[in-house]
C-alpha angles and dihedrals in degrees: 000000000000111000090193105056094159116018125164122225087235088066091059132081126203110262105168143284139273108255100184145315118285118210128331102291103075100271118144135202105239120199106210118203095215133026089217089065093056089058089061091073095211120213092210135023124194118225119201113233124167092342095310128103107228117200115232122189109233111233098176141349123192134163140076143264110003101333127074139177105232132187124197124201091236098052116078106152140051090239092058090048093050090059089063097053110133094008120145114244125209137189126212110258092228090064088072088070121191094334106085090147087074089073102024092108090049126088089223095094097043101091108115094020122129118244123211127181115235087247089064099258110143104227096184139244128319104247099172142004114219108209097164093105133052090262120053118238121203113213104210123192106218123217086255091057096253124130117243120195115214121180115221107251113168093212091059094059108096100169140357118196110186092183093056092033090230136133127195116204133187100205127144106295090235088070093063092079133045120266 
C-alpha cells in the first residue's frame, strides 16, 4: 500500500539519480548527491517518471561514497530497472527529521527558497535544480515571472537560512536579470 497517496513535489528533496541497472534482479546503481543522505537510510525513495514522482519502497542499499546498489520491492527484473536509467530520485523532506543542519550546506534542500543578491535585488524563488550537467543550474522564477539561470558556484553563496527559506548570493550583477 502506498503511504504517500498525494505528495507534492515541494515536499521532496533531490537525492540522486539512477545511473544504470545492476544485475538481472531489478537492482539499480544509484548515484547519491551527498554521503550524508545515504546515512538517512530512507524507507521510500521517489523516482521521477513522466513528470510524476513515484514512491518506491527501499529494500536494500549497499555501497560506498556517492554510489550505491539499491533494490526496491517493486523492481524484480533487469527490464524494469532499465526503464529507470537516468531518472531523478528524490527523498521526502520529512525523512531528514530534526537534523536539517546535516544538509544545510547542500543544494538539496534549496528548491522553493527565495534568492536575493547581496546588493538587495530580489532574484526570485528556486523552481528547479538542473543536475543533468557537471555543474548545477538553479532555475529561478523572478518576481516578473521570468526564468533566471544561475550556476551553482560555492563562492557565490553568502548565506543559507533554512528557517527563513532564504539564500543570499554574491554573483555577477548581470545574472540577476534574464538575458
